[in-house]
N, C-alpha and C positions, 0 to 999 in steps of 0.2 A: 596593040592588043587592046581590045575594048574591055573597060571596067564594068563590073556589075554596079548598077545604081544603089545607093543607100535606100533602104525601105523606110517608111515613115509611119508613125503610130499617133493616134489622137489621144491626148490626155483628157479624160472625162472630167477631172477637176478644174482644168484651166482652159480647156477647149482649144489649146495650141497644138500645132504640129511639132513633133519632136523627132530627131534622128535616132534610129536603133542601130546598135552594132553588137556583135557577138560578145558575151561576157568572157574575161581572160580566163584561161584554163588553169586548174590546179596542177602544179608540176611537182612530182615526187622527188625527193633528194637523188642526186645522179648515182649515188652507190648502191640504192636499192635495186634498180634494173640490172646493174652489173653483178650484184650478189645473186640476184635470181638466176642470171644466166650462168653463173659460175658453179651453181649447186645442181646435184642430180636430182631426179624425180623422187627417189627415196628421202633424200635430205629435206626437199622441199615439204614433203608429207609430215616428216618429223618436226620441222619448224612449225608447220601449221597447227599440228596437235599441241605442241608446247605452247603456242600463242593462245589457243582455246583454253588450255589448262590454266594459264596465267590469268586469263579473263575470268574464268569460273572462280579461281582462287581469291582473286580480288573481290568479286562479288560476295563470296562467302564471308570474307574478312569484314566487309562493310556490314553485312547483316549480323555477323557475330558481335561486332562492335556496338551496333545498335541495340541488340538484344541484351548485351552486358551492361549497358549504360542507361537503359530505359526500363520501364515497368508498366504492366497493365494494371490499371485501377478501375474499380467498379464504377458504373455510370447509372444514375437513376433513369428508369424508363423501361419499356419493353414488356412483353407478355410472356408468361410461361404457360405452355400447353401441356397438359398431362393427360395421357391415355390411361383410362381405368376400366375395369371390368365389373359389371353389375349395375345397380340402380341405388341412388340415394333414397332413403326413406325417411328416417327420423333425425333431422339435423337439430337436436335439442340434447344437451349433455345429460339431462335427467333420464333419458331412455335411449341414448345413441350407442352405448358401449357394446352392443351385441352385433355390430356391423362395422367391419374395418372401413368401409367406404364413408360411412356417417361419421366415424371418428376422424377420418382425415379432414373432412370439412369443419367438423367441430373444432379440431385443433387449430384451424386458421382463422375461425370467426369468433370464438369465444376465449375467455381467459380465466384461469383458475387463481385460487388464493396463492398457490405456489406452482412452480414448474420445474422441469428437469432440464438441465443443460446437456451438451453433447457427451459429457462424462457421466451422466446420470446422477449428477449432484443436485440436491434439492435447492432452489433458490427462490427468492421472492417475486411474486408476479403482482396480483392485485394487493397482496399483503405487503406491508413495509416491515413487519417483524412479528415476534411472538414471545410469550413466556409460558413456561410449564410449572405447574405448582409442585411443591415438595413432595406430595404423595403421587405425582405422575399422572393424575387424573384430570386436571383442569387445563386446558389449552386457551390462553388469551391470545387472540389474533388482531393486530392493528392493520387497518386498511387505508389505501391511497384515498386522498380527498381531492384528486384532480382528474378523475376518470369520467369520460362521458360514454354513454352507449351510442351505437351507430346512428340512432334517431335524435341524438341531441340531449337526451334526459341524463341526469346525474346519477351515477353509481353510488350506493349507500349500503349500510349494513343490512337494510330490509331485503335486498336482493339476495344476499348470502343466506339469511334465514329462510327465505322462500324457497331457495334451491335445495338446501339439505333437508328441509322438513317435507318438500315434495318428493325427494328420493325415499323418504321414510314412510310415505303415504301409500298404502297397498294398492290403491286404485290407479296409481300411475304404473305399476308394475315394473319399476325400475331394476335393472340387472345390479345395480350398486346397493340395494337396500341392506343386504346382509353386512355391509361394511359399516353401517350406521346404526345397527341394532342397539338399543339402549343408550345412545348418546343423546344428550340434552344440548340443544343450541339456543343460545339466548344473546340478546343484544344489549350492550352496556351503554352505547351511544351510537351516533350515526355512523362512526368509523371504528367501532370496536365490537367484536363478538367473542363469545366464550363457548367452547365445547367441553362438556362434562362427561367422562366416561365412567361406567360402573367399575371397571377394573383397569389397571395400567396396560397400555398396548403400545409398545415401542414404535412400531411402524406407522402409528396413526397419522403423522403429518403427510405421509405420502398419499393418503386418501384424500387430502385436500387440494389435490391438483386437478380434480374435476372441474370443468367449466361452469361458471356462474351464469345462471338464466335471469332475464330481466323480469322482476315482479310485475311492473306496469304492463307488460306484454302478456304474460301468461296468467296472471291471477284472475282474469275474467273468463278463462278457459277451463271448463270441468275437467279434473284429472282423467276420467275415462275417455275424454275427447281429444286428449293431448296428442295422440298419434294420428288423429283424423282430420284436424284442422289444416287449413292452408298454410298457416304460420309455421308449421313444422318444417316446411321446404323453404320458407322465406324468413330465416332467422335474423334476430337483432342481438349483437354481441358487443363485446368491448376489445376484441382482438385486432390484430394487424391488418386483417382483410375483412370487408364486409360484402354482403349479398347484393348483386346487381341485377342478375337476369337468369332465367331458365328458358331453355328451348326444348320444345317437345315435338314427337311425331304426331301428325294429325290422325292417323288411324289407330295406332296401338296406344297412344298416351304415354309411352315411355319417354323418359327425359334423354335428350340427345347430348346436351351440354349444360353446364352450370358455371356461370361467370361471377368472379369475385373481383373487386377493386380495392386498392389500397386505402386504408382508413387514415385520413390526413389528420384526424384527431387523436390518433393513437398515443398513449402516454409513454410508451417504450421507444426503442430505436426504430425510426421509420424505415420500412422495407425499400429496397431498390426497385423492385418490380411494380409496375403500374397495375397489372392485372394477372390473375391466375384463371385459366379456363380449363375446366375438366370436361372431357369428351368420353362418353361411355360406349363400351363395346361389350359383345356377347361373349367373345373368347380372348384368351391372352395372345393367341396367334394373330388376331386382327389388331390388338393393341400394339403388338411389336411391329406389325407392318406399318402402322400409322407412325411409329417412331422412326423406322427406317426409311420411310418415304418423305419424311419431313414434315408431316402433318402434326406431329407432337414432338415436344422437347423432352418428355419423360414417360416412363411407364411405371404405374404404382407399385407392381410387384412383378418379379420375373422368376416363373417356375424354373426348376432345374431342367425340365423337358425341353425349355426354349433357350437354354443357356448358350448352346453351340451355335445356334442361328443368330443369336444376338452379337456373339463375339467375332462373327465374320465380317461385321462392319467396323472399320477402324475408328470411326468417329464416335462409336458408342462406348460410354463409360459404365462399367458394372459397379455399382456401389454396394458395399457390404455393411449390414447393420447386425450387431449382436443384440438379441433380446434375452431376457431372463427366462430361458427355457432349456430343456436338455431331452435327450432321448436315451432310454435305458431298458434293460431287460429286467423285468420284475418277476420274482420267483413266488410260487404259491405252493408251499410244502404240503398244504392239505389236499391237494390234487395229485402230488406225485412224491411218494415217500423218500425217493433218493434225495430230493432237494432239502430235506430235513438235516441232512448230514453236512457239517461244517466243512469237511474235506472235499466233498463234492462241489459245493458252492465256490470254494477257494480255487479248485482246479478249473472251473469254468471261467473264473476271472483271470487267472494266470494264462489260460489258453486263448483269450480274446485279444486280437491285435486291433486296437481302435484306430490307429493311424492308417492301417489298410483300409478299413471301413470308410474313413473320411475320403481318402483318395479315390477309392473305386466306386462307392455308392453315391457320394456327393461331389464328385469330380473336384475335390479339394475345397468346396465351398462350406466350410466349417471348421471347427478345432476339436481335437480329441478331448475328452473330459472323463474325469473319474470321481469328481466330487458332486455332492448334492446340492451345494451352493456354488455357482459358477464364479470364478475369480473376476475381480473388477466390478461386481455387484455388491451393494451394501458396503462399499469401500472395503471389500474383503479380498485381500491379496494372498489367498491361500495358494499353495503349491499346485500348479497345474500341470506338472509332468506326470503323465499316466504312468503307472508301474509298467515295467518292461515285460513283453510277453515272454514267458518261460514255459516251454512245452515240457522240458524235463522235470521241473518242479511240479507242474500240473499233474503229469502222469504218476509222479511219486505220490502225490496227495491221493490219487484215485487208488493206487495200489495199496497204500497204507489203510484206506478205508475199506479194503476187501474186495474192490472191483478189479477182476483179473480179465485180460484179454482173451477172448475165445477164439476159436478156429476161423470165424467169419470176420474177425478184426474188431468185433464190438465187445465191450467189457460186460462181464456178467458176475453176479453175486447170488449165491443160493439158487442158481439155476434161472435167475431172472436177468434179461438183458438190460442194459443202461439206455433207456429210451426217454427222450424229453420231447414233448410237443411244443413247438414255438408258434405262437399266434401273433399276427400283426395286421395292419390295414393294407389295402390293395394299391396304395400309391407306389409307383415304380421305384423310388429310392428306398422305401421300406422292405419292399420285396427283395431288392438287390441286397440291403443289409442283412436280411434274414438268410439269404443264400450264402453270403460270405461267412456268417457265423456258423451255419451248417457245415461248411467245408472246414473250418478252423476246429470246430469241436469234433469233426469226424476224425481228425488226426489224433485225438486223444482217446479214440475208441468209442465214442458216443454217438448213438443212433438218433438224429435230429429230425423229427417229422414236422413239416411246414404247413401252416394254415394262414390264409389270408382272406380277410372279409372287407366289405365295404364299411366306410367310416361310420355311418348311422348304425348298421348292424352290429358291428363290434362293440359299440358303445352301450347298446341295449342288451345284447345277449352274452357278452363276454366280460366287459369292464364292470358294469354295475353289480352283477351277481358274483363277481370274482370267479368266473368259471373258466379258468385257464391254468396250465402248468407253468409256462414261461411266456410272458407277454412282452413284445417289442412295442413300446408306446412312449408318447412324448408328454412332458408335463411342463405347464406354463405357470410360471411363478409370478408373483406380483413384484413391482419394481424394487421394493425392499423384500427380498426373498425369504421371508419368514417360513422355515421349514414345517412348522407345527402341523398344518393341514395335510402334509404329505407323509409324515413319519410318526406322529403321536398315536398312541394305541387306541385312542378314542375315535380315530378317523378311519378305522379299517372297513367300515361299512359304508356304502354309498348313502348320501352324497359326499362323504368323506373321500380324500384322495390319496389314502395309504393303500396304494395298489398292491404292495407286497404283504399286506396283513401282517405288518411288522409290529411285534410288541416287545418292549424292552423298558423296564422300569427306570434304569439310569438315563436312558435316552429321553424318556418322558420328562424327567426331572430337569434335564438340561434345556429342553425346549420351553418348558414352562417358565423357567428363570429367565431365559434369554429375551423372551417377548414382552416381559414386564420391566426390564431395566432400561433406562435411557443413558446409562453409563456405557458409551459406545466401546471403549477398550474392553470392559468386562464382558460386554454382550459378544464381541468377537472372539474372545477367549472361550466362552461357553460353546460357541459355534464350532470352534476348532476341535473341541473335545467331542462334539457331536459327530462331527465328520470322521474323526479317528474311529469312532465306535462303529460306524457304517462301513468303513473300509475293513475293519477287523471281522465283522460278522457277515458281510456280503449278502444282504437280503435282496440285493439288486446290483446289477452291473451298470454303472453310468458309462455311456459310450461316447456321445459327442454333443456338441452344442452347434447347431446349424446356423449358417449366416441367412439373414433376411435379405434378399437381393431386389434392388430396384435399378432401372437403367435410365441414363439421361444422355442427351447429346448437346454439347456446347452450352452447358448450364454450369455456371461457376459459383464458388463460395459455399458449395456443399461440404460439410465436414462431420457428416454423420458417422458415429462409432458405436455408441450404446443407446439404446432407448428402451422404455418400458413397454411400448406398443409399436406396431408398425407405423402408426401416425407420428411417432417421435421422429421420423426422418425429417419433419418440418420443425424441430426444436430451434433450429436457427435459420428460419425462413427469412428473417430480416436481412441476412447476408447473402442470400441467393440473388444472382443477377445474370442477365443475358447480354448486356451491353458493357462494353469496356472501352477504354481510352488509354493510348500508350504515351507516357509522359517520361522526361529525363529524370533519372534518379538525382536526388540531392545528397550532398555529402553530409 
C-alpha cells in the first residue's frame, strides 16, 4: 500500500523546508460520550439548560463580586451639553434676573458674596465672613484676597461697590433695585465692605447672593448702554466656568450655541467638567428630542406636558428641584359675599383633597402643601401634613352657616345659590387643577364656574385690579421666604402681592417683628404663630408645591434638592461629571 507523501512548507523566517503533519486531536474523557449515549433526548436538553444556567450564574456572580468590591469615581474631563429653549440676552448679574436662561449662564460665570448650597443654606463665596451690628442695621462683609477675574485682573472691594451701586442706578433698570433701596454701601479697605440699612431686615444676607460684576469691564460703559454692548454676551466673571465662544446663525443672527470652559484659576473646588455647551432650541419638544437622540446630555426644564415622553427612555433621569413657591386658591370676599363667611371658607378648605390634585393634575410631580411658608425653607421645619379632607365636617360647616341643599343639589341661602367663580391661567395643569376642585366642591353642593385666561391677560385684567372671586394662582417667594409682601395689609393693592386682600392686625404685627429680628429661633416662633392664624382664618387654600423638573442622561454628581431659582440646579456644578473610572474599594 502506497503512503501519502509528507507535505512541506517554507518558513519565511529561516528560508528552510520543514515537514508538516496534522496536529494531535483533543480527546474528550471516555465517560462523556458514554454518558451522552446513555441519556435520553429530554435529559440531554435538561443537562444543556442546566449547563447554560450555571455559566450565566457564574458570570452574574463575577459581575456582582466586581460591583460589590469596586466603585465608580469621578474623572476630570468631558463636556456637558445642555439643550435650552430661548435665547441668552443679558449675561450680567445687574440686569439678568428677568430671564431664566440668562440666570443659568450667570450662575456658572459669576460669583456672589454668598451662595446657597443644595440644602438652601447660605454659605460664603467671595466673602470669608461677616458681622452684624447690635442694632441689626450694619453688615460688615470680609472678602477673599486671592480671587482673579477670568481676564487675570484682581478682584477687590471696588467691584462689590460698583455692582451694588449699579443695581441702585435707575438708568440700569435692574430688576433687583427694590431690594437695595435705601441701602448705603461703603468700602472700608480693599477687602472689606459695609452695607447700612435704614431699618433692620432679617433676610438681607440672602440678597447678597447676586453675582459681582467687574468694575474694570463695566465702568467704561454707560448704564443705558449696558444691555446693548457686545460685552453683555461675552462676560468676565470669577465663577467656576468662563466664556469661550458663541456660535450664530448667519441669516437670523440667533445664537445657536454658547460654550463655557473650566476656569483653572477658580478659588473654589475645581469642576470635573472641561466644558459646558448650551445649545438653543425654539421648543421643549426639540430640546427633548436632542436629549433622547444623544445630541445633548441634559435639558434645562422639562414641562409636565413632556414628562411622559421623557420617561419612555430608560436612560433619562428626571431630576426634581423644590423652589420656594406654592399654588393656592385666593379668596376675594369683596367680589363674593359668601366668601366673607368663615364657615364657608373653612368648608372649602375641608372639602379640598390636595393629594388628589398632586396625583391627577401634576402626575405626582409635587407635594401637597397647606402652609404659606414651605417646609425646609428658612430652615423652617413646620408640619407639612395637610389636614385630612373631611366632607362631613365641611357639609356641617355649610349647614350651620345657613346654606341648605336645594332640589338641584346646589346649596342656597335666602333664595340665592352658592356659586363661586374660579379663575386661573390656561396652562394644562392649572386647568386640570381647577376642574378637580370643581368636582370636589360640587360634592359639597357648591356650583363652581371656571374661567381660564392667558398668563399676560390674567395678570393685567384679573390679578392687578383684584377682579376675581377665587383665583388659582402661584406665588414665588424669595429664598428666605419673608411672608410680609404676600400677607401684610399694606400689600393688598398692586404691586403688592397680598392677592387675598387679607387684613389682620395681629398678623401684621407678627410679620413686622419677624422680618426685623435676626434671632432665628424667635423669628421661627413668630412665623409659626402667623401660619396658625392663616390656617384658622382661611383667607386662601394653599394647595401644593410643584417640582421644577430637568432631565439628564448619564450625568453624575447631581444632588439638586432645594434652590432659590431654577439656576440653583447648578449649585454643586463642581461635582457634576460625565467621565468615571472603576476602582477597587479600600478597607
